[in-house]
N, C-alpha and C positions, 0 to 999 in steps of 0.2 A: 331738121338736123338732129341726129342722135345726141344724147346728153354727153357733155364734156365735163369731167370731174376735176376738182381742184388738184388731186394727186397727179393727174395727167399733165396739167399745166405746170406744176412744180417740176415734174420729171423733164418736160421739154426745156424749161428755163435752165435747169442744171446742166443738161447736155449742151445746150447752146452756149452757155457761159464758159464751161470747161473745155469745149471743143473736143470732148472725149466721152464715150460711153462708160469706160472703165472708171475714170476719175469721178464722173457724175454718180455712178453706182456706189462707189466708195463713200462719197459725200452723203448720199441719201440712205446708205445702209441697206441696199437691195442688191440683187444679183444683176450682172450685166445683161443676161438673157431676158429677165423680166422687164428691165428698163427698155430694152430694144423692142420687146413685144408691145409695151405700153405706148411707145412712140409711133409704132406702125398703126396701132389702133386709133390713136389720136389723128393721124394723117388721114386715115380712112373716113373717120367721122366728120372731119372738116372738109374732106374732098380736095385737099391741097397738099403738096409736098412741102414739108417744113425744113428738112435737113438734106444736104448733099452728103452722101456717104461714100467713102472709098476704103480700101484696106488699110490706109494709113491715116486718114483724117476725117473729121466731121465738121461741117460748117453750115450755118443757117442759109436757106435759100432767101430770095427777096421777100417772100411771104413770111418765112420764119423770122427774118430780121425785123419785119414790121410787127409781128406778134410779140417778139422779145422786148422791143422798145416800149410797147404799151403795157406789157405784162409786168415788167420789173418793178415799176413804182407801185402797182396795185398789190403785188405780193409783199412789198415792204410795208405798205399801209396795213395790210391784213395782219402781218406778224406783230406790228405795233399795237393794233387793236386787241389781239388775242392776249398779248403780254399784259396790257393794262387791265383787261377783264380778269385774268388769272391771278394777278399779284397785287392789284390795287393801284390806283392812279398815283399815289404818293410815293411809291417805290419804283426806282429806275431799274428796269430789267431788260434783257434782250442782248442782241449782238450788234456791235458797232464795227463796220468795215470801213477802213480808211486806206486810200492809196496815196503814197508819198514818195518823193525822191529820197535817196539814201541820206542826204544831209538833213532833210526835213524830219525823217524818221528818227535820226539821232537826236535832234533837238527835242522832239516830243518825248523820247525815252528819258532824256536827262531832266527835262523841266515839267513834264505833264503827266506821263503815264503812271508813275508811282502814286501820286496824289489822287489821280482819277480812279484807279483801281481800289485804293483804300476807301475812298468816299463812296464808291458805287460797286460793291463786291459782287452784285448779281449781274453785272454787265460783262459780257465776253468781248474783249477788244481784239479784232483781227486787223493788224497793221501790216500792210503789204508794201514793201519798198522795191522800186524798180526805176530804171532810167527813162523808159518811154512814157510819154504823156498819153494816158488812156481816157476813153470815154467812161467816166465813172458811173453813169446811169446804165449804159448798155452792159457793163461788166459787173453790175451788182454791188457797187460801193455806195455807202452813205455819203461820203465826202472825199475830197482829195486835198493834198497839201503841196503847193508848188510856189515858185517865185511869182510875185505879183504879175509880172509881164507875161507869164505863161497861162494865167487863169482865163478860161473861155469867157467871152463877154456876156453870155446869157446866164452866168452863174452869180449867186450871192457870195461875196468874199468877206472874210474876216481877217484883217491883217494882224500879225503878231511878230514878236521877236526883234522889232526894230529894223533900221536900215541895214543893208548888206552890201559889201563891195567885193569884187573879184580883184585879186592881186597877183602880180608876177613875183616869184621868189626863186632863189637859187642858194646853193651851199656857199659858205665863205671861200672855200678852196676854189670853186668854179669862178667866183668873182675875181679872186686874186690872179687866176690864170688868164681869164678872158676879158676882164673889165666889166664895167657897168654900162648898159645901154642908156643913152641920154634921152632918146625919144623912142616911141613905139616902132618907127621905121628901122631903127638900129637893130631891132631883134632879128632882122633878116641876115645879119652877120653873126648870129649866135646859134648855138645848138639848143633847140627847144624840145620840150616834151609835149607832143601834140595830143589832142583829145579827139576820140571818135564818139560821135553822138549816137544815140540809139537807132537813128535812121540810117546810120552807116556813113554819114557825111562827116567831114573834118570840121571841127569848131574853129571859127575865126576869132582871134582874141580881140576884145573890144576895149577901147580906151577913150577917155574924154578929158578935155582940159578947156575950161571956159566954154566957148561955143563950138569948139572943134571936136569932132568925133572921128575916130579911126578904127577900122576893123582890119586886122592883119592876118593873112594866111601864113603863119610862121613856118620856117623850115625845121626839119628834125627827122631823125631816123627811128625814134622811139614813139610808138603810138599806143595810148592807153585809153580805157573807158571808165576809169574810176578815180575820183579825186584823192582818196587815201593813197592809192598806188602812185599817183603823180607826185604827191608830197614825198613819199618814200624814195622815189627815183631822184627827186631834186636833192634830198638829203645826201644821197650817195654820190652826188656830183655829176649826174648824168645829163644835166642841162637845166634850163629855166622852165619852171612850171607856172601855170596860170590857173588858180583855184579860188573858190570862195574862202574868204579870210578865216572863218572858224576852223577849216581843215588844217591850216598852216599855223594857227596862233600859238600852239604849244611849242612847236619847233622854232618859231621866231623868238619867243620868250626865252628859250633855252640856248639861243645862239647857234642852233644847227642850220638855220636858214636866215637869209637877209632879204629885206624888202626892196624891190626894184620899181622904178617908175611910179613912186608914190603919188607925185603930183598929177599923174595921169589916171588915177584910180579913185574917182569919187564914189560915194555910197549911193546906191539905188534902193528903191522900195524893196523890202525883203519878202518874207514868206507870207502866204495867205492860206487859210483853210477855206475851201469853197464847196458849195453844194447847189443842187438844182433849185432855181428860184420858184418853180411851179409846184413843187411837191411839199407835202406836209412834213415838217421836221420831226422825226421820231424822238421819243424821250432820251435815249442814250446820246444822240447827237446834240440835242438841246443842252444836256448836262455837260457834255464835253466842251461846247462853245462857251458856256457860262464859266467853267473853270479856266479855259484858255484866256478869256478876258480878264479874269482875276489875276492870272499869272502875268499877263502883259501889262497890267496897271500897277503891279507891285514893284 
């Protein structure tokens, strides 16, 4: 087999992750044409097609996906090794990529990021917030942050931030006009602000009291996919919203919202940072976890 270079493998990994030759070229600082040429050469040397190409999209083939899965952790380990050799083992340097939900990213920005960047000025933190739950290894992230119940079972998880509950809230004017639901089932007689999940499905509101658990597919003509927007809509009197408590806390304290069905809203395990159990933890992630534990214990 002809020699495969590290630059060829990095080029493939960039295109496969970004699903775009242009975005990958921008990221690597090369031209799109040179990147395309390099990928064709790599496929010829390996004797296998790695990418499906159309005029509109790029996606790994089955062989390409297999190569990406094995290559991603190796490139991370190589970057970590080169950083350690270049700058000394005592100094934390490099890039830390974390994928998080919007609420988790907000918590990190408020409680973690300023202190982390001050303590480790040579670390570049790439914090990506999105609703969908991604495969952090396949998409090149060092770690993810999600609710504990959403963390994949084969990951190492680090809980932080304490317990969290989802709550139903509405504007005082809405409650005055329509009354308070006494049970979750009573929500079927109310106007609710529904939530669309990243998968496209409608979220069923979940409640628990003692041993009884209820999941309600609530009615409503307004459908949103963002907790901040749902809180804003509830404040405007457009219906009852169901959101993580931190999103509604300020409006509750200010009297712009009222809490409903509180005895049906127990706290559940909150956020976790998680990462692959089988990979070596790079220094930037190790430093981030150390500070996260400090903050959680303070």
